[in-house]
N, C-alpha and C positions, 0 to 999 in steps of 0.2 A: 514227428520223428518216427521212422520205421525201424523195426528190428531186423538186422541182417545177420542171421546166425546168432552168435554169442555176443555180437557187438552192436549196440544201438547207434543209429546214425541216419543221415539223410538218404533219400533215394537218388543214387548217383546217375540214374538214367536221365533225369531232368536237372541234374546239378549244374548250376551256373557259377562260373568263376567270378569273383569280385575284383581280383587284382592280377595285373600282368607286369612282368619285369621289362625294363628297357630292352634287354636282349631278346625277349619274346616278340616285342613289337618290331624289332629290327629284322626279324625273319620274314615279315610280311612286306616285301619290297618290290612286288611285281604288279603289273596292271590287273592281272586276274586274281591278285591277293594283296590288297593295298591297305595297310594300316598306317595311322599316324597317332601321335599323342600330343595333347596340348592342355595346359591349365589343369594338370593332374588327372586327366581322363584319357581313355584310349578309344579310338574311333576306327571302325572298319569302313573305309571309303570305296570298297570294291564295287558296290552298286553304282556309286557316282561315276567311277571310272568307266564302267560298262555303258552307262547312259550317255556319256560324252566321249566315247571312244572315237579317236580320230580328230577331235576338236583341239585346236592349238591352245585353247584356254585351259586344257588339262595338263599341259606341259609343266608349269611350275609346281603342281601337286605331285606329278610323277617324280620330279627331281628330289622331293623330300620324302618319298615313300619309305616307311619304316623308321622315320626320325621323329624327334620331338620338335614341334613348331610353336611352342609357347611364346617365343619372341615375336610372332606375328600378331599377337592379340593383347588387348588391354585387359588385365586381370579384373578390373573393376566393372567394365561394361561387357566383357566377354565378346566384344566386337573387334574387328581388325583395327590395329592402331592407325591413327590419323595424323595428318600434318597439313600445314598451310602450303599450298602449291605456290612457288615463287613466281610463276608466270601469270596465274589467274587470280591469286590472292584468295582462292576458295579452299575450303576444308576438303581434303581428299584422303582416300585410303593410302596408307604407306605400304607399298607392295614392291620391295626391292627386286624380286624375281620376275616382276611383270604381272600384268592383269591375269587373273585366273577365274575359274568357273564361279558364276553368281556375283562377281564384282562388276558394278556398272561402269560403262565407259566414261572417260572424263568429260566428254562433250556429248550432247544428245545425238542419238543415232536411230534411224528408222529400222535398222536390222537387228536391234537388240530386244529380245523377248524377255520381259520381266514377269511372266506368268507362272514362275516356278514355285511361288509361295515363299517360305522362309529360306534364306541362304543356308547352305549346308552346315556352316559353322554355328548357326544360332539354334538349331533344333537338336533333339537328342535321338533322332532316328538312327544315327550311325554309331551311337555310343555302345561299347561292348563291356566296359568295365573301368576300373580305376588304375592309374599308373602307380606302381610301387616305387616311390622316390627312394626308399631305403630298402636294400636287399641284404641278405646274409646267406651264408652256406651252412648246411646241416648234413650230417652223415646219418644214413638210415641203415642199420645192420639187422639182417634177418638171422636170428639165432638158430633157426631150423636148418638153413642152407649155408650159413656163413657168408652169404653174399652181401656186399656193401656198395651203396650208391651215395654219391654226394649231389645234393640238389641246391640250386639257388632259389630261394623263396623270398616272398615279401615279408617285411618285418611285421606287418599288420594282419597277415593271413592267419586264420584259425588252423588248428591241427587237422580238421576235416579237409580244409583246402589243400594242406600239404599232403594228406593222404591221397587226395584226388590227383595231385601231381605225380605221386609215386605209383599209381595204378599201372602205367605202361610197363613197369619193371616187375610188378607182382599183382595180378588180377584179384588175388585173395587177400589184399592188404587189410580189408575190414574184418577179416577173420583172425586177426592178431591183436594181442594186447600191446599197446605202445607204452614204453616205459623210459624214464630218464633217471639215472642214479637210483634204480630200484623202486621208483615210485610211478604209479599209473598216471598217465597224462590225462588232463581234462581236454577232450577233443574240441570243445567249444572255445577254448582259450588259445591265445597266441603262444609262441615260444617263450616270450618274456614273461607272460602271465603264468606260465608253467614253471617258472624259475630257471629257464635256460637263457642265461644272460648273453647279450651281445657285447663281447669284450674287445671289439675291433679298435675302438678309440684308446683303450688302455694299452693294447699291443703297440699302437702307433706311438703313444707317448713314451713307451719303453724302447722304441726303435726295434721292435721285434716283428717278425712276419706272422700275421694272424692266421695264415694258411697252415702253420705248424700245429695249430690246435683248433680243430673244428669239432664242436660238440656232437656226440653220437646218441641217437635214439635207438633203443633196442626193441625189436619186435619178437614177441613170444607167441608161438602158434597155439590156437585154441581148439585144434582138432575139429575144424569145421570148414568144409570146402564150398562155402557159399560163393557163387559167381555174382559179380556185380554187373 
């Protein structure tokens, strides 16, 4: 851990996010920026899309860009789901959108090259992080400027990761003391571990709009202009 001014924390120049929300994955929905999620992980398939640019086998993947495709896979084997082909009686991949990159043809073909190594869905080369299955909103209020921002964050993200999300709004975020209800937050802990409960289910049970009460974290300036 490095000290950045008055606040100890990680070096954000090489900081790697662990979690991404479904909304963030959905933003990457173009051939030049193509992400998908499946089986609780997030994958950047942009290099694959560039490698097979113009290939018809890329079309089914392009159609699901930015989406979760867990239903394509068997969670036990992490391979594409299979079924018995009614015509041949053979075990085949179940591909409702049609055959895509690295899926072998149903019948032997001389023009199919299988020298690519592992299929893209079996390796971790494209994995960029975990999918936040559960997200929540949090308000961050800068007591120095009175600016307030609401962020959607993963329930399992640490406060350091939330601080990293907040950097576009305040490059000096690590020069502040982060507090909730007057108590300093442990930046290595999650919101829940810091006592900031997720009360969405209780609001739903009471038929109340949870958006009416979003917990607020207060930032107190430490008189330190450390740039991250």
